N, C-alpha and C positions, 0 to 999 in steps of 0.2 A: 623576420616572421616567420612562424611555423605554418606550412602547409596544410589546408584541411584534410582530415583523413576522409579517404573514399571508400566505395566497397571493393576495392582490391589492394587497400593498403593494411598489410599484416604488422607492420613496425610497431604500431603501439601495444600490440597484444603478443609478446614473444613466447611468455608462458614458461613452465617446466618443460624440459625435453622427456618425450615419453620413453619408458623401457620397452614398450611393446605398444600395439593398437588394440585396444579390447574390442571385441564384438558389441556392439551397441544398437540398440532397437528403438525406433522414434514410435512414441506412444502418445496420441494426441488428436483433437478433432481435425481431420483433413482441411475443412475450411480455414482454418487459423494458421496452417502450416505455412504460407507464403509469408505470413506476418513476423514470423520468428526466423525461418530460414531463409535468410538473404543469400545471395550466391556467395558473399565474403564469409557466412557463417557457415554454409555448406563446405567450403574449401578449407577452412580451418578445422572444422570437424573431420573431413576427410585425412589431414594430416595427423590428427589424434586418434581415430578409432576407426575399426572396419565399420562400415554404416552403409545399407542400402538405402538410399534417399529415394527411391521410387517407393518403398514399402513403409506406410503410415497406419498404424493400427490404432483403431478406436473401439476395436471388438476383439479381445484376446481369445475367443472361442472360434474365430475364423481359422481354417485350414493353413493358410499361409503365415497367420500369427503364430499358430501353433507349432509349425515347422520351424520359425526363425527362432521362438523362444528356446528350441533344445540347446542354442549355442549362445544365446545371449547374456553376456555378462553385466552390463549398464544398459540401465532403461533410460532414455532421454524423454522426459516427460514435459508435456506443456498444459494449456487448457484444454479440457475435454479428455484427459486421459481416464479409463476406466479402472475401476478398483483394482489392486493389485493383490488378490486374496489369495488363499490355499491353492485354488484351482490353477491360477495363473504359476504361483511357487512351483508347485508339482511338475508343471508344464517347462518350468526353466531350473533346472538343478544346477545351473552356472552361474545364474544371477547373484550378483555380488552387491551391486548398488544401485539406486534411484537418484538420478540428477534433475531436478524440477527447475525448469527455465521460467518460472513464476512465484508466487509467493506462497500461500498455504498448500500444504500437502495432505491437510486432512481427508480431502475427498478422496483420495487414491491411495495413500500409504496406510494399509490395515495393520490391524494389532499382529496379523501374521506375518506381516514383514520385520515388525521388531521382535517376535518370538524367534525368527530365523536368524537375527543378528545382521540384515541388509543395512548396509550403509546408506543414508539420505542425505542428500544436500538439497538447499532451496535456493533461489535467486530472490528472497525477500528483502534482503538488504540493497539489492538494485532496484526492487521495485518501490523501496521506501523513499528514496531521491525524490521523485516526482511529486509523490504526495506531499513531502514536505515542503519541497518548493511552492507548490500549491498552495499549501497553508501559510506559508509566511508570506506570500504575495497578497493573499486574501485579509490576513490580519493586518497588515500596513493598510491598505485600501479601506479596510473597514474603520480604523482609527482616523481616515481621512475623509469619512462618511460618504463616499465615492455615490453609492447608491441613492441617497439622498440629494447630493448636490447636483448630480446628473438630472433628477427628476425636477428640482427647482430651475435648473438651467432650460429644460425643455418647456417649462411652463412660462418663464419670464421672458426667453428668446430677446434679450438687450443687456443693456448696461445696467448693473446692479452692485451694491454696497456688498461684497460677497464677505468681506472681513466683518461687517457687522451681522450679517445673516448667519454665520458660522463660527462664531468667536471662540469655540473650544475644540476646534478641528485638530487633529494632527496626533502625531505619535510619541512626543516627548514626554517621557515618563508615565505613558498610560499603562495599566496592569493587564496582561495576558496570563489567563488562565489555562494550563495544559492539563487535561484529565487523561491519565494514562502514559507512563514513562516508558512506552513498548518502543520498539525498535523504529517505528515512524515517530513517536513523541521525542525521542532522543534526538532524532536528526533535526527536528523542529527546534529544540532547544539549541541545538548547535549553531542552526542557520539564523535564529534571533540573536545570538550572543553580541554582534557588531552593533546592535541597535540600542538606543536609549529607553529601554522599556524595563519594567518591573515584571519579572516573569515569577509566577508561583504553579506550583506543580501539586496534583494531588493522586497519589499511588498508593494502596495499600501495602503493596510488594517492594516498594522502593525505601530502602534502610537508610539510616542515618548517613553511614559513610558513603554510599552510592549519592546520595543528593549532595553531599558535601564536594564529591567528586566532579559532581554537573555543576555546582556553584549555584544551585538553586535552593529554594525554601519551600518545603512541603506543609500542606494545610488539609484541613478537612473539606470535604466536598462543599458542604453549606457555607464555608467561609471562602472557598473558591468562587462558588456562585455570585455570593454576594459581594466579592471585592473586586471583581475583574469588568473589566471594560469590553475584553472579548474572551471567550471562552473557545477553545479548540479540542474537540473531542478525540482521542487516539487510544481507548481501551479496546481490550477484545471482546466479542460476543460471547458472554458466558452466561448461565443462569442468574448469577449473582450481579452481572452489571446490566441485565435487561432493564430499561427504563429507569437506568439510575439518575438521569436528569428528567424528573418527574415533575407534574404540575408545581408541588410544594417547591422543589429547587428553581424552576422556572419563576416563579414569584419571587425568589430571592434577588434576582439578577436585577441590575440598576436599570432605571428607564433609559432606552436608546443603547444598550449594550448589543452586542452581536453574538450569536452563536454558530459557530462554524462546526460542520460535521462532515468528515472524511472517511469516518470509521465504519460503522453499521447503522441502519437507521433504528433497529431495535432499542437502541442505548437511550434513546430520547420517547418520552412520552409523546407521540404523535399528535394526537387532537389537542392537548393541552397545549403543544407549541405552536399549532394553526391558529388556535384562539389568540394566543398572545400575537401572533404575526399579523392577524388579521386586525386586531385593536390597534395596530401600530406602535406597540409599546417598546417591542424588541425587533431586532433585524436577524437577519439568517443567511448563511451561507450553506446551503444544503447540496454534498454530492451524492449523499445517500439519504434515503427516506424508507418509510415502512407504511406501506408496501414499497419495495423498491422502485417500482416504475409508479408514481401516483396516478390516480385515475383521471382522465381527460377534463373531469370536473372540479378539479382540485385548485384552490385558489393559490396555491403555490406558484402556479405558472403566470400569473398576473400581477402579484402583489410587487409594488414597487419596493419596498424594503427585503427583497428575498431575491437573494442570488441562486438559481436553482440550475444544476448542472447533472448529466446522465451517469453517474458513477465515472467521471472524466479524470479525477484527480491522479490516479495510477498510471502505469505505463500506456501510453498510446503513440502511435505513429513511430518516429525514428526512436523514441525511449525504449520500444521493445528490444531494441537492438544491445541496448545496455545489458538487460536479462540474457539476452543469447550470448554474449561475451562472457558474463559471469558463468554459464552453464558449461559453455566448452571449456574455460579456463580450469573449472571442476573436474571435467573429465582428464584435463590433460595433468592435473594434479595426479588424479586416480593413476592414469597410466605411468606416472613417474614413480610411482609408491610413495606419495606424499599424502598426508591426511586432508580432507577437505577444508578449505578456508572458510565455509559457510554451512557446517553441519548443523542437522536437525536432529534434535534429541527427544526420545518419547517423553522423558518426564518435563519436557518444557511446553508440550502439546496443550495442556490444560491451560495453560495462561497466555496462550497466543490466538491469533486470529484465526 
C-alpha cells in the first residue's frame, strides 16, 4: 500500500528541473493566501523561484509592490488579484508570465497583457475536476431520486414497500444531457463513461469529429431538454448563453426531471425555474443562482425537491492544493525553459467562463 502524501512529501511532484529561479511576485487577496500557500507549497515554490513569501500584493500601486515589480518576471496570482493593466506592465519591465492558481483569468489578465506578449497559464483544469466529481455524484443521486426518497422516509418513519413506491428509480439507461462541452463538461463526460447511461450533448462549437472522439451524440438544446432525465449545465457565461434554459425550455423538460447547474446562475431563467420547482414538477441541484446568493425569503432554501449549495462544487478545502500544485508545476516548467502545460490563449477567452 502506498503511503499517503503529507505536507512534507515532495516525491509525488518532482517536475522539471529549473535552469534558474525566476523572480516571482505573489498577487492575491491576503485573506486567501493561507488557503493556497501551504508549507509544502511554499517549500516547492522556493525551490523553483525567488519569492518573498511575506509580500502579498492586492494593490499594485503600493510602494512595496512597485519596488518588487521592477524585478518581477512571473506573477503567481490567485483569487483577489487586481488587474494587470498598462500601469502595472510599465512598472514591471521584466514581467514575462502570469501563472494563475485558479480558474478564469478574465478579471485580472487585461488586453495590455496580450498586446505585450505575456505568457498566461491557469489552473482551470485542476479546478474542473472537483466540479465534475460533484456533478457526477449529483447525476447518480438524482436518478436514484434521493431527495424524494429522503422526504418520504422522513414522513413515513417506518416500514414501507419502497420498491412499489419508487418503481422507476435508478440509473440504468437513463438519459443525461450535458449543456456545454467545456473543460468541465468534458471531464463530466469522461467520468460518466463507466456508467450505463445514455449521454447526449448540446454545444454549438463542438464539431462532428470532436463529438465522435468523445463518443457522444450531439443534439439541439430543445431536444436535449425534452429527452433528458437529468440536465447538467456547463456552458460559459456569454451574452448569447444568458437564460439559454428559459421558461419555454424548462417547459420541455419531463415531469420529475432534474436540472443541475454548477456553471452560472445567469444561464437559467431564475423566476421560471423557481415556479417549476415550487410546483414540484421538476427537481434541481443548484450550486449557482441569480442572484449568486438568493434572498433569505427565497423558497429555494426550503423546497424538498431542491439541493441548494453556496457555489461549493469547485475547489474547496484540500482541493485548493491541487490548483497550487498545478501553478507551481507551471512555474517549474517556465524556469526549465519549457512551454506551459495549461496555457491560456487570448482567442479562447470569448468562449470560456
